PAZALUM-725269 format. One line per 5 residues: number of its first residue (from 0); their letters; for each residue x negated, y negated, z of N, C-alpha, C, O. Coordinates in nm, 4 decimals. Each point is the difference from the previous one (the first is absolute). Layout:
// residues N
NUM> A> X:Y:Z:X:Y:Z:X:Y:Z:X:Y:Z | ...;
END
This chain:
// residues 59
0> XXXXX> -12.2294:-0.9708:10.4685:-0.0561:-0.0835:-0.1037:-0.0157:0.0836:-0.1275:-0.0374:0.1172:0.0041 | 0.0668:-0.1801:-0.1146:-0.0074:0.0681:-0.1278:-0.1419:-0.0054:-0.0559:-0.0780:-0.0895:0.0325 | 0.0468:0.1864:-0.1164:-0.1295:-0.0022:-0.0673:0.0079:-0.0997:-0.1169:0.1086:-0.0390:-0.0427 | -0.2234:-0.0001:-0.0065:-0.0025:-0.0948:-0.1112:0.0661:0.0588:-0.1248:0.0585:-0.0732:-0.0798 | -0.0675:0.2031:0.0633:0.0646:0.0643:-0.1146:0.1512:-0.0160:0.0082:0.0657:-0.0270:-0.1005;
5> XXXXX> -0.0110:0.0438:0.2202:0.1441:-0.0150:0.0185:0.0433:-0.1451:-0.0222:0.1041:-0.0258:-0.0604 | -0.1843:-0.0678:0.1094:0.0314:-0.1417:-0.0175:-0.0047:-0.0366:-0.1480:0.0874:-0.0715:-0.0491 | -0.1886:0.1200:-0.0221:-0.0104:-0.0271:-0.1435:0.1175:0.0593:-0.0754:0.0491:-0.0601:-0.0955 | -0.0031:0.1778:0.1375:0.1151:0.0628:-0.0633:0.1256:-0.0844:0.0211:0.0792:-0.0172:-0.0926 | -0.0604:-0.0354:0.2134:0.1160:-0.0859:0.0296:-0.0044:-0.1237:-0.0875:0.1002:-0.0368:-0.0614;
10> XXXXX> -0.2172:-0.0282:0.0553:-0.0133:-0.1213:-0.0811:0.0199:0.0291:-0.1483:0.0587:-0.0812:-0.0715 | -0.1069:0.1959:0.0247:0.0165:0.0386:-0.1399:0.1478:0.0203:-0.0332:0.0485:-0.0463:-0.1032 | 0.0227:0.1166:0.1928:0.1426:0.0229:-0.0229:0.0774:-0.1316:-0.0056:0.0924:-0.0151:-0.0799 | -0.1306:-0.0790:0.1644:0.0731:-0.1261:0.0079:-0.0346:-0.0933:-0.1155:0.0891:-0.0510:-0.0680 | -0.2187:0.0286:0.0458:-0.0409:-0.0994:-0.0988:-0.0047:0.0545:-0.1423:0.0432:-0.0691:-0.0922;
15> XXXXX> -0.0930:0.1879:0.0713:-0.0140:0.0535:-0.1362:0.1265:0.0695:-0.0489:0.0433:-0.0207:-0.1133 | 0.0146:0.1021:0.1984:0.1174:0.0786:-0.0411:0.1314:-0.0745:0.0192:0.1025:0.0403:-0.0549 | -0.1046:-0.1508:0.1339:0.1208:-0.0793:0.0194:0.1014:0.0624:0.0942:0.1186:-0.0328:-0.0061 | -0.1637:0.1222:0.0929:0.0920:0.0639:0.0946:0.0379:-0.0977:0.1111:-0.0786:-0.0872:0.0370 | 0.1987:0.1027:0.0151:0.0441:-0.0794:0.1143:-0.0514:0.0648:0.1278:-0.0384:0.1169:0.0007;
20> XXXXX> 0.0381:-0.1948:0.1078:-0.0535:0.0490:0.1271:0.0764:0.1232:0.0466:-0.0609:0.0958:0.0475 | 0.1920:-0.0967:-0.0602:0.0790:0.1162:0.0424:-0.0357:0.1256:-0.0791:-0.0005:0.1099:0.0556 | -0.0290:-0.1248:-0.1834:-0.0400:0.1145:-0.0811:-0.1363:0.0527:0.0435:-0.0221:0.1211:0.0034 | -0.0701:-0.2133:0.0302:-0.1328:0.0406:0.0461:0.0106:0.0747:0.1320:-0.0715:0.0978:0.0219 | 0.1606:-0.1431:0.0665:0.0205:0.0671:0.1286:0.0460:0.1432:-0.0218:-0.0484:0.0917:0.0665;
25> XXXXX> 0.1409:-0.0720:-0.1584:0.0506:0.1350:-0.0279:-0.1068:0.0892:-0.0609:-0.0094:0.1178:0.0345 | -0.0714:-0.1726:-0.1249:-0.1022:0.0794:-0.0689:-0.1140:0.0370:0.0943:-0.0441:0.1149:0.0030 | -0.0034:-0.2125:0.0738:-0.1181:0.0235:0.0834:0.0326:0.0575:0.1372:-0.0826:0.0692:0.0594 | 0.2012:-0.0969:-0.0091:0.0377:0.0485:0.1321:-0.0488:-0.0884:0.1139:0.0108:0.0375:0.1168 | -0.0645:-0.1549:-0.1502:-0.0459:-0.0932:0.1028:0.1147:-0.0883:0.0455:0.1016:-0.0117:-0.0685;
30> XXXXX> -0.1184:-0.0501:0.1840:0.0991:-0.0899:0.0558:0.0115:-0.1250:-0.0865:-0.0971:-0.0418:-0.0631 | 0.2172:-0.0181:0.0604:0.0257:-0.1206:-0.0784:-0.0936:-0.1128:0.0413:-0.0587:-0.0666:-0.0852 | 0.0446:0.0449:0.2158:-0.0866:-0.1072:0.0501:-0.1466:0.0232:-0.0346:-0.0739:-0.0953:-0.0244 | 0.0319:0.2206:0.0222:-0.1379:0.0331:-0.0355:-0.0271:-0.0360:-0.1447:-0.1046:-0.0571:-0.0312 | 0.1974:0.0896:-0.0575:-0.0166:-0.0316:-0.1409:-0.0073:-0.1509:-0.0191:-0.0856:-0.0487:-0.0738;
35> XXXXX> 0.1734:-0.0251:0.1385:-0.0006:-0.1461:-0.0086:-0.1329:-0.0551:0.0504:-0.0583:-0.0886:-0.0624 | 0.0102:0.1410:0.1753:-0.1252:-0.0479:0.0603:-0.1161:0.0126:-0.0975:-0.0782:-0.0937:-0.0159 | 0.0665:0.2082:-0.0490:-0.1121:0.0216:-0.0894:0.0166:-0.0706:-0.1340:-0.0993:-0.0266:-0.0676 | 0.2207:-0.0040:0.0282:0.0198:-0.0790:-0.1212:-0.0385:-0.1457:0.0232:-0.0516:-0.0658:-0.0903 | 0.0767:0.0151:0.2113:-0.0302:-0.1389:0.0319:-0.1467:-0.0214:0.0358:-0.0511:-0.1112:-0.0129;
40> XXXXX> -0.0165:0.2155:0.0572:-0.1377:-0.0135:0.0456:-0.0953:-0.0070:-0.1194:-0.0010:0.0882:-0.0859 | -0.0792:-0.1950:0.0824:-0.0942:-0.0183:-0.1107:-0.1426:0.0307:0.0429:-0.0781:0.0538:-0.0784 | 0.0431:-0.0878:0.2034:-0.1369:0.0176:0.0473:-0.0008:0.1017:0.1134:0.0610:-0.0225:0.1046 | -0.1299:0.1338:-0.1253:-0.0041:0.1046:0.1010:-0.1193:-0.0136:0.0935:-0.0159:0.0809:0.0914 | -0.0692:-0.1830:-0.1129:-0.1133:-0.0241:0.0881:0.0462:-0.0863:0.1166:0.0492:-0.1112:-0.0194;
45> XXXXX> -0.0651:0.1626:0.1389:0.0401:-0.0737:0.1184:-0.1240:-0.0554:0.0674:-0.1052:0.0638:0.0022 | 0.1194:-0.1852:0.0535:-0.1135:-0.0556:0.0723:-0.0130:0.0718:0.1332:0.0996:0.0287:0.0662 | -0.2225:-0.0002:-0.0279:-0.0254:0.0722:0.1229:-0.0485:-0.0956:0.1073:-0.0923:-0.0780:-0.0234 | 0.1535:0.0832:0.1403:-0.0445:-0.0807:0.1124:0.0240:-0.1480:-0.0210:0.0709:-0.0415:-0.0917 | -0.1325:-0.0378:0.1799:0.0157:-0.1444:-0.0054:-0.1007:-0.0605:-0.0965:-0.1050:0.0579:-0.0280;
50> XXXXX> 0.1390:-0.1739:-0.0211:-0.0913:-0.0741:-0.0861:-0.1099:-0.0625:0.0844:0.0161:-0.0123:0.1214 | -0.1257:-0.0269:-0.1812:-0.1148:-0.0505:0.0710:0.0321:-0.1274:0.0779:-0.0542:-0.0200:0.1087 | 0.1399:-0.0656:-0.1607:0.0317:-0.1264:0.0641:0.1061:0.0086:0.1090:0.0272:-0.1000:0.0663 | 0.0327:0.2154:-0.0462:0.1050:0.0151:0.1003:-0.0550:-0.0182:0.1403:-0.1125:0.0402:0.0296 | 0.1937:-0.1016:0.0573:-0.0413:-0.0193:0.1381:0.0154:0.1310:0.0769:0.0878:0.0811:-0.0293;
55> XXXX> -0.1737:-0.0626:0.1267:0.0051:0.1208:0.0798:0.0372:-0.0350:0.1435:-0.0803:-0.0586:0.0727 | 0.1969:0.0929:-0.0333:0.0424:-0.0134:0.1398:-0.0203:-0.1378:0.0608:-0.0085:-0.1000:-0.0713 | 0.0010:0.0960:0.2000:-0.0154:-0.1257:0.0740:-0.1482:-0.0351:0.0149:-0.0844:0.0891:0.0089 | 0.0533:-0.2175:-0.0062:-0.1397:-0.0408:0.0173:-0.0514:0.0247:0.1411:-0.1158:-0.0294:0.0295;
END
């Protein structure tokens, strides 16, 4: 998993500098799929566990 600094750098290169994904891969050394994943991800907060209304097992 990348640090937030690395993710911000990827997003900066893509959105501000106008670099293509292949160029970002060469500059950062990260995998192509990793760069795509972090460019597409908007919310880094994940829900933990089940929601309160979820059913639990068999009655």
